[in-house]
GUVEX-657669 format. One record per atom (N, C-alpha, C, O): residue in one letter; x, z, y. Coordinates in steps of 0.1 Angstrom, whole numbers, plus 5000, padded with zeros to 4 digits. Example, Ala and Ser with C-alpha at 12.3 -4.5 7.8 and 13.67 -1.06 7.14 Angstrom:
// residues 2
a513250784943/a512350784955/a513250784967/a514250854967/s512850714978/s513750714989/s512950795000/s513450805011/
END
This chain:
// residues 296
x698158204373/x699158264381/x699858384373/x699158474368/x701158374372/x701958474365/x701958604373/x702058604385/x701758714365/x701758844372/x702758934365/x702858934353/x703459014373/x704359114368/x703559234363/x702459254367/x704159304354/x703559424349/x703259524361/x704159554369/x702059574361/x701559654372/x701159584384/x700559644394/x701359454385/x700859374396/x699559304392/x699559184390/x698459374391/x697259324386/x696659214395/x695959124390/x696859224408/x696259124417/x697159004419/x696758904425/x698459014415/x699358904417/x699958904431/x700158794437/x700159024437/x700659034451/x702058984452/x702458944463/x702858994442/x704258944443/x704358794446/x705258754453/x703458724441/x703358584445/x702658554458/x703058464466/x701558624460/x700858604473/x701558654485/x701558584495/x702258764484/x703058814495/x704458794491/x705158894485/x705058684494/x706358644489/x707458734496/x707258784507/x708558754489/x709658834494/x710658754501/x711858794502/x710258634505/x711258544512/x711058544527/x711958574534/x709858504532/x709758484546/x709458614554/x710058634564/x708558694549/x708258824556/x709358914558/x709558954570/x710258944548/x711359034551/x712358974561/x712959044569/x712558834561/x713458774570/x712958784584/x713658824594/x711658764586/x711058774600/x711058924605/x711458944616/x710759014596/x710759154600/x712259194603/x712559274612/x713159144595/x714559174597/x715059124611/x715859194618/x714659004614/x714958954628/x714459034639/x715159064649/x713159084637/x712559174647/x713359304648/x713559354659/x713759354637/x714559484637/x715859464643/x716359554650/x716459344641/x717759324648/x717659324663/x718459384670/x716559254668/x716359254682/x715959394687/x716359434698/x715259474679/x714859604683/x716059694684/x716159774694/x716959684675/x718159764675/x719059734688/x719559824694/x719159604691/x719859564703/x719159614716/x719859664725/x717859604716/x717159654728/x717259804729/x717459864740/x717159874718/x717360024718/x718760054723/x718960154731/x719759984717/x721160014722/x721359984736/x722060054743/x720659874741/x720859844756/x720159954764/x720759984775/x719060004760/x718460104768/x719260234769/x719460294780/x719860274757/x720660394757/x722060374764/x722560464771/x722560254763/x723760214770/x723660224785/x724460274792/x722460174790/x722160174804/x722160324809/x722660354819/x721560404801/x721460544805/x722860614805/x723160684815/x723660584795/x724960644795/x725860594806/x726560674813/x725860454808/x726660404819/x726160454833/x726960484842/x724860454835/x724360504847/x724660644850/x724960684862/x724660734840/x724960874842/x726460884847/x726760964855/x727360804840/x728760804844/x728960754858/x729660814866/x728260644861/x728460574874/x727860654885/x728360664896/x726660714883/x725960794893/x726860914897/x726960954909/x727460984887/x728361094890/x729561054898/x729861124908/x730160944894/x731360904902/x730960854916/x731660884926/x729860774917/x729560714929/x728960824939/x729360814951/x728160914934/x727561014943/x728661104949/x728461154960/x729761124941/x730761214946/x731761154955/x732661214961/x731761014955/x732760944963/x732560974978/x731460964983/x733661004985/x733561034999/x734560945007/x735760935003/x734160875017/x734960795025/x734860835040/x733760845046/x736060865046/x736160905060/x736960795068/x738060765064/x736360745078/x736960645087/x737360715100/x736560775107/x738660705104/x739160765116/x739560655125/x740660595123/x738860625136/x739260515145/x740460565154/x740560685156/x741260475158/x742460505166/x743260625159/x743460725166/x743660605147/x744260725140/x745560775146/x745960885144/x746260685153/x747560725158/x747460775172/x748560815178/x746260785178/x746160845191/x746360995190/x746061055180/x746961055201/x747161205201/x745861285200/x744861245206/x745961395193/x744761485192/x744861575205/x745761635207/x743761565212/x743661645225/x743661795223/x744161865231/x743161835211/x743061985209/x744262045203/x744562165205/x744961965195/x746162025187/x747261915188/x747061805192/x748461965184/x749561875183/x749361775172/x748661805162/x749861655173/x749761555163/x748761455166/x748261445178/x748361375156/x747461255158/x746061295154/x745761395148/x745161205157/x743761225153/x743661225138/x742861305132/x744361135131/x744361135117/x744861265111/x744361315101/x745961315116/x746561445111/x745561555113/x745461645104/x744761555124/x743761665126/x742761655115/x742261755110/x742261535112/x741261515102/x741761555088/x741061625080/x743061525085/x743661555072/x743761715071/x743561765060/x744061775082/x744161925081/x742761985078/x742662085070/x741761935084/x740461985082/x739961965068/x739362055062/x740261845062/x739961815049/x740661905039/x740161945028/x741961935042/x742762015033/x742262155031/x742462215020/x741662215041/x741262345041/x739762355036/x739262465035/x739062245035/x737662245031/x737562255015/x738062165009/x737062365010/x737062374995/x736162274988/x736262244976/x735162214996/x734262114990/x734861974989/x734261884983/x736061954995/x736661824995/x737861824986/x738761914988/x737961734976/x739061734967/x739661594967/x739061494970/x740961594964/x741661464962/x741661374974/x741461254973/x741761434986/x741761344998/x743061274999/x744161324997/x742961145001/x744161055002/x743960945012/x742860885013/x744960915021/x744860805031/x745160675024/x746260665017/x744360575026/x744660445020/x745860385028/x745960385040/x746760325020/x747960265026/x747560135033/x746460085031/x748560075040/x748259955047/x748059845036/x747259755038/x748859845026/x748659745015/x747359755009/x746659645006/x746859875007/x745459885001/x744459835011/x743459775007/x744659865024/x743659825034/x743659665034/x742559605035/x744859605034/x744959465034/x744259405022/x743559305023/x744459465011/x743859414999/x742259424999/x741559344994/x741859535006/x740359555007/x739659455016/x738559415013/x740359425027/x739659345037/x740159195037/x739659115045/x741059165028/x741559025027/x740558925025/x740658815030/x739458945017/x738458845015/x737758795029/x737258685029/x737858885039/x737158855051/x738158825063/x737858735071/x739258895063/x740158875074/x741558825071/x742458805079/x741758785058/x742958725054/x743858835048/x743558955047/x745058785043/x745958875035/x746658975044/x747059075038/x746758955056/x747459045065/x746759065078/x746858985087/x745859165079/x745059185090/x745859235103/x745359215114/x747059275101/x747859325113/x748259205122/x748459235134/x748259085117/x748658975125/x747458935134/x747658855144/x746258985132/x745158955141/x745059045153/x744259015162/x745959145154/x745959235166/x744759325166/x744359375177/x744059355155/x742959435155/x743359585153/x744359615146/x742659675159/x742859815157/x741959865146/x740759885148/x742559875134/x741859915123/x741760075121/x742760135124/x740660125117/x740660275115/x741460305102/x741660225093/x741860435102/x742460485090/x741260525080/x740260575085/x741460505067/x740460535057/x740960635048/x742060615042/x740260745046/x740560855037/x739560855026/x738360855029/x739960845014/x739060855002/x739260994996/x740361054996/x738061054992/x738061184986/x736861204977/x736061104975/x736861314970/x735661354962/x734961474968/x735561574971/x733661454969/x732761564974/x732361654963/x731661604954/x732661774964/x732261874953/x731261974959/x730962074952/x730761954971/x729862044976/x728462044970/x728061934964/x727662144972/x726362144966/x725262074973/x724262034968/x725562044986/x724561984994/x725061855000/x725961784995/x724561815012/x724961695019/x726261715027/x726761835028/x726761605032/x727961615040/x727761625055/x728661595062/x726561655059/x726261655073/x727061755081/x727561725092/x727261875075/x728061975082/x729561935083/x730161955094/x730061865073/x731461815074/x731561705084/x732461705092/x730561615084/x730561505094/x730461565108/x731161505117/x729661665111/x729661725124/x730961785128/x731361775140/x731561855119/x732861915122/x733961815125/x734661835135/x733961705117/x735061605120/x734661525133/x735561485140/x733461515136/x733061445148/x733461525160/x733861465170/x733361655160/x733761735171/x735261735172/x735861735183/x735961735161/x737361745161/x738061605165/x738961605173/x737461495160/x737961365162/x736761275165/x736361205155/x736361265177/x735161185180/x735261035174/x736260975175/x734160995169/x734060855163/x734360855148/x734160745142/x734760965143/x734960975128/x733660955120/x732661025123/x733660875110/x732560845102/x732760895088/x733860885082/x731760965083/x731761015069/x730660945061/x729460955065/x731060885050/x730060815042/x730260865027/x731360885023/x729060875021/x729060915007/x728460794998/x727960705004/x728560814985/x727960714976/x726560744972/x726060694962/x725860834979/x724560874975/x723560754975/x722760744966/x723660664985/x722760554985/x723060464973/x722060414967/x724360434970/x724660354958/x724160424945/x723760354936/x724360554945/x723860634933/x722360614931/x721960594920/x721660614942/x720160594941/x719860454936/x718960434929/x720660354941/x720360224937/x720760204922/x720060134915/x721760264918/x722160264904/x721060324895/x720660274884/x720460434900/x719360504892/x718160404892/x717560394881/x717860344903/x716660244902/x716960134893/x716060094886/x718160074893/x718559964884/x718460014870/x717959934861/x718860134867/x718860184853/x717460194848/x717160164837/x716560254857/x715160264853/x714560124850/x713760114841/x714860024858/x714359894856/x714859834843/x714059774835/x716159854840/x716659794828/x716059864816/x715859804805/x715859994817/x715360074805/x713860034803/x713460024792/x713160004814/x711759954813/x711759824806/x710859794798/x712659734809/x712759604803/x713059624788/x712459554780/x713959714785/x714259734771/x713059784763/x712859744751/x712359874769/x711159934762/x710159824761/x709359824751/x710059734771/x709059624770/x709459534758/x708559484751/x710759514756/x711259434745/x710859494732/x710459434722/x711059624731/x710659704719/x709159684716/x708859664704/x708359694726/x706959684724/x706559544719/x705759534710/x707159444725/x706959304721/x707359284707/x706659224699/x708559334703/x709059324690/x708059394680/x707759334669/x707559504683/x706659574674/x705359494673/x704859484662/x704859444684/x703659364683/x703859234675/x702959194667/x704959164676/x705259044669/x705459084654/x704959004645/x706059194651/x706259234637/x704859264631/x704559224619/x703959324638/x702659354633/x701859224631/x701159204621/x702059124640/x701358994639/x701858924627/x701158854619/x703258924624/x703758864612/x703258924600/x702858844590/x703159054599/x702559114587/x701059084585/x700659054574/x700359074596/x698959044596/x698758904591/x697858874582/x699558804596/x699358664591/x699758654576/x699058584569/x700858724572/x701258714558/x700158784549/x699958734538/x699558894554/x698558954546/x697358874545/x696758854534/x696858804556/x695758724555/x695958594546/x695058554539/x697258554547/x697558434538/x697458484523/x696958404515/x697958604520/x697858654507/x696358674502/x696058644491/x695558724511/x694158744508/x693458604505/x692658594496/x693858504513/x693258374511/x693658314497/x692858254490/x694958344493/x695358294480/x694658364468/x694458314458/x694358494471/x693758574460/x692258604462/x691758694457/x691658514469/x690258534472/x689358544460/x688558644459/x689558464450/x688758464438/x688958594431/x688058654426/x690258634429/x690558754422/x689958874429/x689458964422/x690158874442/x689658994449/x688058994449/x687459104448/x687458884450/x685958874448/x685558934435/x684559004434/x686358904425/x685958944411/x686059104410/x685159164406/x687259154414/x687459294412/x686659374422/x686159484419/x686359314434/x685459384443/x684059394438/x683359494440/x683659284432/x682359284426/x682159374414/x681059424411/x683259404407/x683259494396/x683259634400/x683259724392/x683359664413/x683359804418/x684659854424/x684759974427/x685659774425/x686959824431/x686659864445/x686059794453/x687259974449/x687060024462/x687859954472/x688959904469/x687359944485/x688159874495/x689459944497/x690559884499/x689460074496/x690660154498/x691760124488/x692960124491/x691360104475/x692260064464/x692959934467/x694159914465/x692059834470/x692659704473/x693559704485/x694659644485/x693159774496/x693959784508/x695259854505/x696359824510/x695259954496/x696460034493/x697459944486/x698659964488/x696959854477/x697959774470/x698559674480/x699859654479/x697859614488/x698359524498/x699359594508/x700459554511/x698959714512/x699759794521/x701059834515/x702159834521/x701059874502/x702259914495/x703259794494/x704459814497/x702759674491/x703559554490/x704159524504/x705359494506/x703259524515/x703759494528/x704759604533/x705759564540/x704559724529/x705459834533/x706859814528/x707859824535/x706959784515/x708259764509/x708959634514/x710159644516/x708259534516/x708859414522/x709359434536/x710459394540/x708559504544/x708959534558/x710159634558/x711059614566/x710059734549/x711259824549/x712559754545/x713559784551/x712459674535/x713659604530/x714159504541/x715359504544/x713259434547/x713759334557/x714259404570/x715259364575/x713659514574/x714159594585/x715459654582/x716359664591/x715659704570/x716959774567/x718059664568/x719159694573/x717759544563/x718759444564/x719059404578/x720259384582/x718059384586/x718259354600/x718959454608/x719759424617/x718659584605/x719359694612/x720759704608/x721659724617/x721159684596/x722559684591/x723259564598/x724459584602/x722659454599/x723359344606/x723559364621/x724459314627/x722659454627/x722859484641/x723959584644/x724459584655/x724359664634/x725359764636/x726759704641/x727259764650/x727259594635/x728559544640/x728359494654/x729259514662/x727259434658/x727059394672/x726959514681/x727559504692/x726359614677/x726259734686/x727659804687/x727959844698/x728359804676/x729759864677/x730659784686/x731459834694/x730459644686/x731259564694/x730959584709/x731759594717/x729659594712/x729159614725/x729659754730/x729959764742/x729559854721/x730059984725/x731559984728/x732060054737/x732359904721/x733759894723/x734059824737/x734959864744/x733159724740/x733359664753/x732959754765/x733659754775/x731959844763/x731559934773/x732360054774/x732260134784/x733260084764/x733960214764/x734860234777/x734860344782/x735560134782/x736360154795/x735460204807/x736060264816/x734160174807/x733360204818/x732660344817/x731960384826/x732760404805/x732060534803/x732960654802/x732560764800/x734260634805/x735160744805/x736360714796/x736660604793/x737160824793/x738260814785/x737960744771/x736960764765/x738960664766/x738760594754/x738660684742/x739260794742/x737760654733/x737460734721/x737860654709/x738460544710/x737460704697/x737560624685/x736860494687/x735860484693/x737360394680/x736760254682/x735560234673/x735160324665/x734960124675/x733860074666/x732660164666/x732160194677/x732160194654/x730860264653/x730860394660/x729860444664/x732060464661/x732160594666/x731960594681/x731860704687/x732060474688/x731760474702/x730260464705/x729960474717/x729460454695/x727960454698/x727460584703/x727960684698/x726560584712/x725960714717/x725360784705/x724760724696/x725460914705/x724860994694/x723360974692/x722860964681/x722660954704/x721260924703/x720960794696/x719960784688/x721760694698/x721560564691/x721860584676/x721160524668/x722860654673/x723160674659/x722060744652/x721760714640/x721360834659/x720160904653/x718960814652/x718160834643/x718760724662/x717560654663/x717560524655/x716460484650/x718660454654/x718760334647/x718260344632/x717560254628/x718660444624/x718160454611/x716560474610/x716060454599/x715960504621/x714560524621/x713760384622/x712560384620/x714560274626/x713860144627/x713260104614/x712160054614/x713960104603/x713260064590/x711960154587/x710960094582/x712060284590/x710860364588/x709760314597/x708560314593/x710060284610/x709060234619/x708460104614/x707260084615/x709360014609/x708859884604/x707959904592/x706959834591/x708359994583/x707460024572/x706160084576/x705060044570/x706160164586/x704860224591/x703960104597/x702760104595/x704660014605/x703859904610/x703359814599/x702159774600/x704159794589/x703659714578/x702459774570/x701559704567/x702559904568/x701459974561/x700259974569/x699159944564/x700360014582/x699160014590/x698459884592/x697259864591/x699359784595/x698759644597/x698059594585/x697059534586/x698759614573/x698159564561/x696859634558/x695859574554/x696759764560/x695559834558/x694459784566/x693359764562/x694659774579/x693659724589/x693259584586/x692059554586/x694159504582/x693859364580/x692959344567/x691959274567/x693359414556/x692659404544/x691259464545/x690259404541/x691159584551/x689859644553/x688959564561/x687759544558/x689459504572/x688659414580/x688159294573/x687059244575/x689059234565/x688759114557/x687659144546/x686759074544/x687759264540/x686859304529/x685459324535/x684459314527/x685359364547/x684059394553/x683159274553/x681959274554/x683759154554/x683059034555/x682658974541/x682058864540/x683059044530/x682658994517/x681259024515/x680759124519/x680558944508/x679158964505/x678959084496/x677859124492/
END
């Protein structure tokens, strides 16, 4: 068996640089996508929770009926109350066209032809520190039947969905790490089987288990590091493309491509090769030491 200078055990041939780096690279590619998915979920959820929780919808039944307490209509009375409330911002009455577009999937394109008395709908943003119970009570006294709804329930559901998606992404990362460790362990045991006679000889001559394990671990570390670096680099265009697709949902448009990635992802992705190298070193050390214990 031909050996390179400094490769006394012949590890370059026993632990080939063909299959192991490719498999570790594929695992790193999946890990980068899972990590990007987890952070993207957190970013999108933070944006959506803020928008949804602050959304305020007020329904005023019989909006054109006269207001018994003041001049004008019931809708006008509610609008006046909202205009002077500092916790309510951007209050606007939905037009008939907007109402028709909203209910057209259920009632058709023009609900006015059905002879139904539809409530007026006011959309606004809630900027108050607490709940809207006080506002709802005030509007109920002013215009009985008025309903006030917030997006708090939907915000809670978005938060629960985010936690579930992040848990799935973390589970994927764990599975990827375990598969990478299994790949390194199988490759290491294959190398040990190929070099059994050589290892028996050097071990019998007094070579320490730690020395043999260190040589295997060094080889596995470099192969895992190189493969992971390649897989991580291949994942960057995919992550940049996904970030570009998600940009309209996270706020104002920013620079395209790589610069749309969350800062946390930019900081964590380069750590994937280091993590793969650590997995390779640890797995090789444990595999070789366990194998050597069974030698006579």
